[in-house]
NUNU-287942 format. One line per field, with one value per residue (C-alpha): residue number from 1; residue in three letters; chain; y, z, x. Coordinates in Angstrom, 2 decimals. Each point is the difference from the previous one (the first is absolute). Example, Ala and Ser with C-alpha at 12.3 -4.5 7.8 and 13.67 -1.06 7.14 Angstrom:
REM NUNU-287942
seq	c(1; 2)
type	c(ALA; SER)
mol	c(A; A)
north	c(-4.50; 3.44)
up	c(7.80; -0.66)
east	c(12.30; 1.37)
END
This chain:
REM NUNU-287942
seq	c(1; 2; 3; 4; 5; 6; 7; 8; 9; 10; 11; 12; 13; 14; 15; 16; 17; 18; 19; 20; 21; 22; 23; 24; 25; 26; 27; 28; 29; 30; 31; 32; 33; 34; 35; 36; 37; 38; 39; 40; 41; 42; 43; 44; 45; 46; 47; 48; 49; 50; 51; 52; 53; 54; 55; 56; 57; 58; 59; 60; 61; 62; 63; 64; 65; 66; 67; 68; 69; 70; 71; 72; 73; 74; 75; 76; 77; 78; 79; 80; 81; 82; 83; 84; 85; 86; 87; 88; 89; 90; 91; 92; 93; 94; 95; 96; 97; 98; 99; 100; 101; 102; 103; 104; 105; 106; 107; 108; 109; 110; 111; 112; 113; 114; 115; 116; 117; 118; 119; 120; 121; 122; 123; 124; 125; 126; 127; 128; 129; 130; 131; 132; 133; 134; 135; 136; 137; 138; 139; 140; 141; 142; 143; 144; 145; 146; 147; 148; 149; 150; 151; 152; 153; 154; 155; 156; 157; 158; 159; 160; 161; 162; 163; 164; 165; 166; 167; 168; 169; 170; 171; 172; 173; 174; 175; 176; 177; 178; 179; 180; 181; 182; 183; 184; 185; 186; 187; 188; 189; 190; 191; 192; 193; 194; 195; 196; 197; 198; 199; 200; 201; 202; 203; 204; 205; 206; 207; 208; 209; 210; 211; 212; 213; 214; 215; 216; 217; 218; 219; 220; 221; 222; 223; 224; 225; 226; 227; 228; 229; 230; 231; 232; 233; 234; 235; 236; 237; 238; 239; 240; 241; 242; 243; 244; 245; 246; 247; 248; 249; 250; 251; 252; 253; 254; 255; 256; 257; 258; 259; 260; 261; 262; 263; 264; 265; 266; 267; 268; 269; 270; 271; 272; 273; 274; 275; 276; 277; 278; 279; 280; 281; 282; 283; 284; 285; 286; 287; 288; 289; 290; 291; 292; 293; 294; 295; 296; 297; 298; 299; 300; 301; 302; 303; 304; 305; 306; 307; 308; 309; 310; 311; 312; 313; 314; 315; 316; 317; 318; 319; 320; 321; 322; 323; 324; 325; 326; 327; 328; 329; 330; 331; 332; 333; 334; 335; 336; 337; 338; 339; 340; 341; 342; 343; 344; 345; 346; 347; 348; 349; 350; 351; 352; 353; 354; 355; 356; 357; 358; 359; 360; 361; 362; 363; 364; 365; 366; 367; 368; 369; 370; 371; 372; 373; 374; 375; 376; 377; 378; 379; 380; 381; 382; 383; 384; 385; 386)
type	c(MET; PRO; ILE; TYR; HIS; LYS; LEU; GLY; ASN; ILE; PRO; HIS; LYS; ARG; HIS; ILE; GLN; PHE; ARG; LYS; PRO; ASN; GLY; ASP; LEU; TYR; TYR; GLU; GLN; LEU; PHE; GLY; THR; VAL; GLY; PHE; ASP; GLY; MET; SER; THR; ASN; SER; TYR; HIS; GLU; GLN; ARG; PRO; THR; GLN; VAL; LYS; GLU; ILE; ARG; ARG; GLN; TYR; SER; VAL; ALA; PRO; LYS; ILE; ALA; LYS; ALA; ASN; ASN; ILE; GLN; SER; TYR; LYS; LEU; ARG; GLY; PHE; GLU; ILE; GLU; PRO; GLN; ASP; ASP; TYR; LEU; GLU; SER; ARG; LYS; ILE; VAL; LEU; THR; ASN; SER; ASP; CYS; HIS; ILE; VAL; LEU; ALA; ALA; PRO; ARG; LYS; SER; THR; THR; ASP; TYR; PHE; TYR; LYS; ASN; THR; ASP; SER; ASP; GLU; VAL; ILE; PHE; ILE; HIS; LYS; GLY; THR; GLY; LYS; LEU; ARG; THR; MET; LEU; GLY; ASN; LEU; ASP; PHE; LYS; TYR; GLY; ASP; TYR; LEU; VAL; VAL; PRO; ARG; GLY; MET; ILE; TYR; LYS; MET; ASP; PHE; ASP; THR; GLU; ASP; ASN; ARG; LEU; PHE; ILE; VAL; GLU; SER; HIS; SER; PRO; VAL; TYR; THR; PRO; LYS; GLN; TYR; ARG; ASN; TRP; PHE; GLY; GLN; LEU; LEU; GLU; HIS; SER; PRO; PHE; CYS; GLU; ARG; ASP; ILE; ARG; ARG; PRO; GLU; GLU; LEU; GLU; THR; TYR; ASN; GLU; LYS; GLY; ASP; PHE; VAL; ILE; LYS; VAL; LYS; LYS; LYS; ASP; GLU; ILE; PHE; GLU; MET; VAL; TYR; ALA; SER; HIS; PRO; PHE; ASP; VAL; ILE; GLY; TYR; ASP; GLY; PHE; ASN; TYR; PRO; TYR; ALA; PHE; SER; ILE; HIS; ASP; PHE; GLU; PRO; ILE; THR; GLY; ARG; ILE; HIS; LEU; PRO; PRO; PRO; ILE; HIS; GLN; THR; PHE; GLU; THR; ASN; ALA; PHE; VAL; ILE; CYS; SER; PHE; VAL; PRO; ARG; LEU; TYR; ASP; TYR; HIS; PRO; LEU; SER; ILE; PRO; ALA; PRO; TYR; ASN; HIS; SER; ASN; ILE; ASP; ALA; ASP; GLU; VAL; LEU; TYR; TYR; VAL; ASP; GLY; ASP; PHE; MET; SER; ARG; ASN; ASP; VAL; LYS; PRO; GLY; ASN; ILE; SER; LEU; HIS; PRO; ALA; GLY; ILE; PRO; HIS; GLY; PRO; HIS; PRO; GLY; ALA; ALA; GLU; ARG; SER; ILE; GLY; LYS; LYS; GLU; THR; LEU; GLU; LEU; ALA; VAL; MET; VAL; ASP; THR; PHE; LYS; PRO; LEU; MET; VAL; THR; GLU; ASP; ALA; MET; GLY; ILE; ALA; ASP; ASP; THR; TYR; TYR; GLN; SER; TRP; LEU; GLU; GLU)
mol	c(A; A; A; A; A; A; A; A; A; A; A; A; A; A; A; A; A; A; A; A; A; A; A; A; A; A; A; A; A; A; A; A; A; A; A; A; A; A; A; A; A; A; A; A; A; A; A; A; A; A; A; A; A; A; A; A; A; A; A; A; A; A; A; A; A; A; A; A; A; A; A; A; A; A; A; A; A; A; A; A; A; A; A; A; A; A; A; A; A; A; A; A; A; A; A; A; A; A; A; A; A; A; A; A; A; A; A; A; A; A; A; A; A; A; A; A; A; A; A; A; A; A; A; A; A; A; A; A; A; A; A; A; A; A; A; A; A; A; A; A; A; A; A; A; A; A; A; A; A; A; A; A; A; A; A; A; A; A; A; A; A; A; A; A; A; A; A; A; A; A; A; A; A; A; A; A; A; A; A; A; A; A; A; A; A; A; A; A; A; A; A; A; A; A; A; A; A; A; A; A; A; A; A; A; A; A; A; A; A; A; A; A; A; A; A; A; A; A; A; A; A; A; A; A; A; A; A; A; A; A; A; A; A; A; A; A; A; A; A; A; A; A; A; A; A; A; A; A; A; A; A; A; A; A; A; A; A; A; A; A; A; A; A; A; A; A; A; A; A; A; A; A; A; A; A; A; A; A; A; A; A; A; A; A; A; A; A; A; A; A; A; A; A; A; A; A; A; A; A; A; A; A; A; A; A; A; A; A; A; A; A; A; A; A; A; A; A; A; A; A; A; A; A; A; A; A; A; A; A; A; A; A; A; A; A; A; A; A; A; A; A; A; A; A; A; A; A; A; A; A; A; A; A; A; A; A; A; A; A; A; A; A; A; A; A; A; A; A; A; A; A; A; A; A; A; A; A; A; A; A; A; A; A; A; A; A)
north	c(-0.16; 3.29; 2.12; 1.05; -1.07; -0.06; -1.43; -0.06; 1.01; 0.22; 1.79; 3.15; -1.65; -3.36; -2.48; 1.70; -1.01; 0.21; -1.16; -1.27; 2.02; -2.54; 0.78; -3.20; 0.30; -0.43; -2.35; 1.68; -2.63; 1.21; -1.76; 0.55; -1.49; -0.59; 0.23; 3.12; 1.74; -0.32; 1.17; -0.50; 0.96; 0.26; -1.01; -0.04; -3.18; -0.94; -2.75; -1.57; -0.99; -2.75; -2.86; -3.19; -2.42; -3.24; -0.97; -2.80; -1.00; 0.61; -0.81; 0.39; 1.93; 0.21; -0.04; -3.35; 0.52; -0.98; 1.14; 1.32; 1.06; 1.59; 1.63; -0.83; 2.57; -0.28; 1.28; -1.04; -0.06; 1.72; -0.07; -4.09; 0.41; -1.63; 2.16; -0.67; 0.75; 0.84; 3.09; -1.66; -3.52; 2.02; 1.71; -2.27; 1.02; -0.55; 1.72; 0.63; 0.57; 0.78; 3.48; 0.10; -2.52; 0.91; -1.06; -0.80; -0.15; -0.34; 0.49; -0.63; 0.75; 2.58; -0.49; -0.47; -2.65; 0.92; 2.83; 0.13; 1.62; -0.66; 0.04; -0.60; 2.40; 3.58; -1.30; 1.88; -1.15; 1.31; -0.43; -1.37; -0.90; 0.86; 2.73; 0.12; 1.64; -1.00; -0.37; 0.81; 0.84; 3.31; 0.92; -1.32; 0.45; -0.38; -1.56; -0.32; -1.34; 1.27; 0.54; -0.76; 0.01; -0.18; -2.14; 0.47; -3.02; -1.23; 2.24; -1.85; 0.32; -1.90; -0.19; 1.03; -0.97; 1.74; -3.29; -3.60; 1.22; 1.26; 0.02; 1.01; 0.43; -0.18; 0.85; -1.01; 1.86; -1.10; 3.64; 3.31; 1.39; 3.81; 2.39; 0.57; 1.94; 1.44; 1.59; 1.53; 2.81; -0.42; 0.89; -2.89; 1.84; -0.91; 2.36; 2.04; -2.64; -3.01; -1.92; 0.17; 2.42; -0.19; 0.98; -2.93; -2.07; -1.06; -0.83; -1.69; 2.58; -2.20; -1.86; -2.80; -0.31; -2.89; -0.44; -3.99; -2.88; -3.55; -2.49; 1.78; -1.76; 1.46; -1.79; 1.03; -1.00; -0.45; -1.56; -1.21; -1.73; 0.91; 0.05; -0.05; 2.66; 0.40; 3.81; 0.99; 3.01; 1.26; 1.48; 2.86; 1.61; 3.12; 3.55; 1.78; 0.36; 1.95; -0.43; -1.15; -3.84; -0.87; -1.77; 2.07; -0.52; 1.91; -0.57; -1.34; 2.89; 2.70; -0.78; 2.53; -1.44; 1.50; 0.32; 1.06; 0.27; -3.23; -2.91; 0.23; -2.86; -1.56; 1.91; 2.76; -2.36; -0.61; 0.43; -2.08; -1.01; -1.89; -1.30; -2.88; 0.51; 2.46; 0.55; 2.14; 0.78; 0.43; 1.96; 1.24; 2.77; 1.88; -1.66; 1.09; 3.29; -0.07; 0.15; -3.54; -1.58; -3.54; 0.01; -3.71; -0.74; -0.76; -3.71; 0.34; -3.16; -0.34; -0.86; 1.12; -0.17; -2.22; 1.93; -0.77; 1.77; -0.99; 1.03; 2.06; 1.71; 1.36; -1.08; -0.41; 1.09; -1.93; -3.78; -2.32; -2.04; 1.72; 0.35; 1.55; -1.53; -2.17; 0.38; -0.02; -0.83; 0.89; -1.18; 1.75; -1.42; -0.12; 3.31; 0.68; 2.31; 0.47; -2.95; -0.54; 3.03; 1.95; 2.43; 0.68; -0.04; 3.12; 2.28; 2.92; -0.93; 3.05; -1.39; -3.51; -0.52; -2.72; -0.73; -1.91; -1.50; -0.37; -1.55; -0.11; -1.93; 0.05; -3.47; -2.80; -1.47; -3.34; -1.32; -2.00; -3.08; 2.29; 2.28; -3.20; -0.98; 3.27; 0.27; 0.40; -2.43; 0.76; 3.83; 0.57; -1.15; 2.79; 2.57; -2.79; 1.20; -1.47)
up	c(0.03; -0.97; 3.18; 1.62; 3.70; 3.58; 3.00; 3.45; 0.15; -2.81; -0.76; -2.02; -2.92; -1.60; 0.86; 2.84; 3.29; 2.18; 3.99; 2.82; 2.94; 1.35; -3.36; -1.79; -3.87; -0.68; -2.84; -3.48; -2.79; -3.20; -0.76; -3.98; -2.81; -3.56; 0.93; 0.71; -2.22; 1.57; 3.29; 2.83; 3.82; 2.22; 3.23; 3.41; 1.80; 4.02; -1.26; -2.88; -2.35; -1.27; 2.53; -0.76; 2.66; -1.49; -3.12; 1.17; -2.83; -3.73; -1.10; -2.92; 0.04; -3.85; -1.30; -1.84; -3.43; -1.11; -3.44; -1.27; -3.63; 1.15; -2.24; 2.17; 2.20; 3.59; 3.38; 2.92; 3.47; 1.85; 3.58; -0.70; 1.14; 3.23; 3.01; 1.17; 3.41; -1.57; -2.57; -2.61; 0.23; -0.61; -3.54; -2.94; -3.25; -2.40; -2.97; -1.40; -2.95; -0.11; 1.07; 2.86; 2.73; 0.94; 3.24; 2.39; 3.60; 3.50; 2.45; 3.80; 1.80; -0.03; -0.44; 3.06; 0.07; -3.75; -2.19; -3.43; -3.41; -3.56; -2.14; -2.99; -0.07; 0.62; 2.29; -0.59; 2.97; -0.18; 2.48; 0.02; 3.63; 2.96; 1.99; 1.19; -0.07; -2.39; 1.70; -2.21; 0.35; -1.49; 2.36; 0.67; -1.91; 1.57; -2.69; -0.27; -3.00; -2.78; 0.14; -1.91; 1.04; -1.80; 1.16; -2.00; -0.79; 2.98; 2.41; 3.27; 1.64; 2.39; -0.23; 3.22; 0.07; 2.13; -0.48; -1.46; -3.07; -2.66; -3.74; -2.24; -3.89; -0.52; -3.19; -0.15; -2.80; -1.37; -1.13; 1.95; 0.78; -0.99; -0.12; -3.67; -2.21; -1.94; 3.61; 0.73; -1.47; -1.09; 3.77; 1.24; 1.58; -0.60; -2.20; 0.38; -1.93; 2.34; 1.80; 3.07; 0.95; 2.45; 3.10; -0.32; 0.31; 3.90; 0.55; 2.93; 3.29; 2.90; -0.05; 2.31; 1.24; 1.94; 0.42; 0.93; -0.34; -0.50; -2.37; -2.43; -2.55; -3.45; -2.61; -3.30; -3.18; -3.30; -3.03; 1.39; 2.81; 3.91; 1.47; 4.50; 0.45; 3.58; 0.46; 2.76; 0.35; 0.10; -3.26; 1.07; 1.09; -2.28; 1.73; -2.98; -3.61; -3.45; -3.23; -2.65; 1.18; 2.59; 0.94; -0.74; 0.60; -2.51; 0.89; -3.08; 1.38; -0.71; -3.59; -1.98; -2.80; -3.80; -1.89; -2.87; -2.34; -1.92; 1.33; 1.16; -0.42; 2.77; 0.16; 1.58; 3.05; -0.11; 3.95; -0.53; -3.04; -0.59; -3.48; 0.05; 1.59; 1.17; 3.00; -0.01; 2.51; -0.91; 2.89; 0.17; -2.70; -2.12; -3.13; -3.22; -0.99; -3.76; -0.64; -2.12; 2.64; 0.92; 3.13; 0.03; -2.28; -3.46; -0.88; -0.87; -0.52; 1.98; -2.93; 2.19; 3.59; 2.25; 2.35; 3.73; 2.16; 3.69; 1.39; 3.15; 0.69; -1.64; -2.84; -3.15; -2.62; -3.10; 1.43; 1.44; 3.03; 1.60; 3.94; 1.82; 0.02; -3.88; -2.40; -3.89; -2.60; -3.27; -2.03; -3.15; -3.59; 0.36; 0.51; 2.93; 1.27; 2.19; 0.74; -1.49; 1.59; 1.32; -3.21; 0.82; 3.62; -0.36; -1.76; 1.71; 3.09; 1.51; 1.79; 1.25; 3.44; -0.91; 1.55; -2.00; -0.60; -3.29; -1.35; -3.69; -1.38; -3.27; 0.73; 0.33; 3.17; 1.04; 1.87; 3.21; 2.00; 3.04; -2.92; -0.96; 3.30; 0.36; -3.94; -1.29; -3.36; -1.43; 0.17; -4.08; -0.95; 2.02; -3.11; -1.63; -1.13; 1.96)
east	c(-0.38; 2.28; -0.52; 3.33; -0.73; 1.84; -0.66; 2.29; 3.71; 2.19; 3.26; 0.46; 1.34; -0.02; 2.92; 1.70; 0.16; -2.41; 0.74; -1.76; 0.10; 2.58; 1.80; -0.35; -1.24; -3.56; -0.13; -1.10; -2.01; -0.82; -3.63; -0.68; -1.39; 0.77; 3.76; 1.12; -2.71; -2.87; -1.77; 2.43; -0.05; 3.15; -0.72; 2.05; -0.05; 0.88; 1.95; 1.21; -3.02; 2.24; 0.58; -1.40; 0.30; -1.50; -2.17; -2.33; -3.07; -0.04; -3.41; -2.45; -3.13; 0.07; -3.88; -1.23; -1.13; -3.89; 0.38; 3.24; -2.06; -3.47; -2.69; -2.82; -1.63; -0.24; -1.93; 2.15; -1.83; 2.63; -1.65; 0.30; 3.39; 0.24; 1.58; 3.40; 1.90; 3.17; 0.25; 2.65; -1.86; -3.54; 1.31; -1.45; 1.51; -3.18; 1.10; 3.65; 2.27; 4.01; -0.91; -2.06; -2.41; -3.50; -0.32; -3.16; 0.58; -1.93; 2.27; -0.83; 2.32; 2.48; 3.82; 1.82; 3.11; 1.31; 0.43; -0.46; 2.05; -1.38; 3.28; -1.72; -2.75; -1.42; -3.56; -3.15; -2.64; -3.15; -1.87; -3.87; -0.21; 1.84; 1.59; 4.02; 3.32; 2.27; 3.02; 3.64; 3.32; -0.35; -2.69; -4.14; -3.33; -3.39; -2.13; -3.84; -2.94; 1.25; 3.37; 2.80; 3.09; 3.29; 2.80; 3.36; 1.84; 2.96; -2.50; 0.18; -3.45; -2.61; -4.27; -1.51; -3.66; -2.46; -2.57; 0.29; -2.70; 2.14; -0.10; 3.38; 0.00; 4.02; 1.86; 3.39; 2.03; 3.52; 0.50; -0.91; -3.05; -0.03; -2.98; -1.66; 2.38; -2.88; -0.82; 3.45; 2.02; 3.71; 1.47; -2.42; -2.57; -3.96; -1.71; -3.10; -2.31; 1.49; -2.97; 2.42; 3.26; 2.14; -1.93; -1.58; 3.18; 0.07; 3.89; 1.94; -0.31; 0.96; 3.17; 0.86; 3.94; 1.49; 3.19; -0.13; 2.12; -1.27; -1.73; -2.28; -1.78; -0.05; -2.12; 1.26; -1.59; 2.11; -1.35; -2.95; 2.27; -0.11; 3.54; -0.17; 2.49; 1.16; 1.50; 2.52; -2.17; -3.31; -1.07; -1.99; 3.41; -0.49; 0.71; -0.87; -0.48; -0.52; -0.70; -2.61; -0.50; -2.41; -3.35; -2.72; -4.13; -2.69; -3.83; -2.11; -2.95; 2.93; -0.08; -2.27; -1.48; -0.01; -2.88; -1.44; -2.88; 0.10; 1.60; 4.08; 2.70; 0.96; 3.99; -2.39; 0.14; 3.59; 1.39; 3.47; 2.04; 3.39; 1.61; -2.41; -3.38; -2.07; -2.14; -3.28; -2.78; -3.45; -1.89; -3.43; -0.45; -2.70; -0.87; 0.19; -2.42; 0.08; -4.06; 0.08; 3.36; 0.10; 1.73; 1.01; 3.33; 0.16; 0.72; 3.74; 3.13; 2.63; 2.44; 3.07; -1.02; -1.50; -2.70; -0.34; -2.38; -0.24; -3.49; -0.06; -3.30; -3.28; -1.73; 2.05; -1.74; 1.14; -0.15; -2.76; 0.01; 3.62; 1.02; 2.55; 2.85; -0.48; 2.68; -0.78; 2.42; -0.08; 2.44; 1.91; -1.40; -3.83; -2.18; -2.13; -2.21; -3.35; -2.27; -3.04; -2.56; 2.78; 0.12; -3.66; 0.02; 2.76; -2.35; -1.05; 1.96; 2.01; 2.73; 1.15; 1.26; 2.56; 3.15; 2.52; 4.09; 0.91; 3.36; 0.19; 3.26; 2.17; 0.98; -2.50; -0.76; -0.23; -2.40; 1.08; -1.66; -0.63; -2.41; -1.35; -1.22; -2.31; -0.53; -3.73; 0.96; -3.15; 0.46; 1.18; -3.44; -1.61; -0.43; -1.99; -3.71; -2.69)
END
């Protein structure tokens, strides 16, 4: 996220001596992406962040593919993913390609006996149900229903939940996640016509600093495997940092919809982008106001992209029989559009109260075994006229 942020205590120049009250040096770490060309943060640690005592286990969390080459439209009943106590064990990859994983999770318990680091991917965690606190090495963020939590790759974090009723929709991106370039000027500032601005971005303001030695388990994800690594000091030992690479939160409720006289295409809903897919937010909005407008979307062919819609709340006007937690997959290569009767129902309506998250990927998605376990196998026939 291209906003400069500073938290805690830092020296007045980078890469110079920065000493503790007892005269010892703090340990500087450059936390960056895309080599030395992407966004980065300079953090200062009580202990060396490089002290690995032991690597205990290595095990796979790779998705099991049920359909590697898919052209069938599916509806997935996401709330049928069974809750599990452990945060990582609760995460189930339902759709995947070489650029991203699309994940459902229903964790009951907070992360207590380990820390987590995903070195493969940036994570966009959408909070459908639950409240709590994202705790990271660069500060904490409170979260609630409707929040996107954007966690850069390599960030060490924990999830603290207030209750056991939690539902998460997660996108793991193998390339960095940015705000849409069409809404930024050449300095990176969000423009006046952007559907959100920097005021809507919540940055960490609470920094936990622990100067502790011991055995601290960090579960590190790399190439779809988990490595259980034991570090000699607490990973939350940062006393200050500054830069552009840190976790942040954005609420879908702060997305201001763009509307027009006739139906506008999905890019107006774009919220995040990578070089391989986009994430869009469908929010309550006024309908098109041309006297002959059809608010429901026109039929369109997904020739170059798979379309995934995660239904959050409200009555989604272009679909029949969808419920919160459902996911629709409309694969590349075939047309799709509103269900029979949806276009007619939309005429004359003034607004929609729907809430949904869309992911459009430029490479085809594979369907996993976890997805097939919650799939409506007849969904592709739902456009047939009765």
